[in-house]
matplotlib code that plots the C-alpha trace (Angstrom):
import matplotlib.pyplot as plt

x = [-11.3, -7.7, -7.5, -7.0, -9.3, -12.3, -12.3, -15.1, -13.0, -10.1, -9.9, -10.6, -8.7, -9.8, -8.5, -8.6, -8.0, -7.3, -9.1, -5.8, -5.3, -8.7, -8.1, -4.7, -6.5, -9.1, -6.4, -4.3, -7.3, -8.1, -4.5, -4.6, -7.8, -6.3, -3.1, -4.7, -7.9, -9.5, -11.8, -12.8, -9.1, -8.8, -11.9, -10.6, -7.2, -8.9, -11.2, -8.2, -6.3, -9.2, -9.5, -5.8, -5.9, -8.9, -6.7, -4.9, -8.0, -7.7, -4.0, -1.9, 1.0, 1.2, 2.8, 6.2, 6.5, 7.5, 10.1, 10.5, 6.8, 6.3, 8.7, 7.3, 3.6, 4.3, 2.3, 3.0, 2.6, 2.5, 3.2, 2.2, 3.2, 0.3, 1.0, -1.4, 0.2, 2.2, 2.4, 5.7, 4.0, 3.8, 2.2, 3.5, 0.6, 1.0]
y = [94.7, 93.7, 90.5, 88.5, 85.6, 86.0, 83.9, 81.7, 81.0, 79.6, 75.9, 74.8, 72.2, 70.1, 71.1, 68.7, 69.9, 67.0, 66.7, 67.5, 70.6, 71.9, 71.2, 73.0, 76.1, 75.9, 75.5, 78.3, 80.6, 79.8, 80.4, 83.8, 84.7, 83.8, 85.7, 88.8, 88.7, 89.5, 86.7, 88.9, 89.1, 85.4, 84.8, 87.2, 85.4, 82.1, 83.5, 85.1, 81.8, 79.9, 82.6, 82.4, 78.6, 78.8, 80.7, 77.4, 76.0, 78.5, 79.3, 76.5, 77.4, 80.7, 78.9, 77.1, 73.3, 71.8, 69.4, 67.3, 66.8, 66.1, 63.3, 62.0, 62.1, 61.0, 63.9, 67.5, 69.5, 73.2, 75.4, 78.8, 80.9, 82.6, 85.5, 88.3, 91.7, 92.9, 89.4, 87.6, 84.2, 82.5, 79.2, 77.0, 75.4, 72.4]
z = [23.5, 24.3, 22.3, 25.4, 25.9, 28.3, 31.4, 30.1, 26.9, 28.9, 29.5, 33.1, 34.9, 37.8, 41.2, 44.1, 47.6, 49.9, 53.2, 54.9, 52.8, 53.7, 57.3, 57.1, 55.8, 58.6, 61.2, 59.8, 59.8, 63.4, 64.4, 62.6, 64.4, 67.7, 67.1, 65.8, 67.8, 64.4, 63.0, 60.1, 59.0, 59.3, 57.2, 54.5, 54.6, 53.9, 51.2, 49.5, 49.6, 48.0, 45.3, 44.5, 44.4, 42.1, 39.6, 39.0, 37.3, 34.4, 34.4, 35.7, 33.5, 35.3, 38.2, 38.3, 38.2, 41.5, 40.1, 43.3, 43.7, 40.0, 40.2, 43.5, 42.4, 38.8, 37.3, 36.7, 39.9, 40.1, 43.1, 44.3, 47.2, 49.0, 51.3, 52.4, 51.9, 54.9, 56.3, 57.0, 56.7, 53.4, 52.4, 49.6, 47.8, 45.5]

ax = plt.figure().add_subplot(projection="3d")
ax.plot(x, y, z, "-o")
ax.set_aspect("equal")
plt.show()
């Protein structure tokens, strides 16, 4: 035992993915599949993105505050950068 809380002991926060955000993920995965001719890679990319986003539910303070968007939306907004290893393309997720 390391003294660190177990995942089920951590508070969970609600995550909302807008319809537009969900469509953006689908579109990006389709583009990746077309560019690489590898639909499996595109599916793995999308799954990895959703897994990473899911970490926000248990550890939002592990990500930096997006100051501009926090002011714009009137509530604390965190951001993460998602990039598959060896990829030059990164996605900023709020």
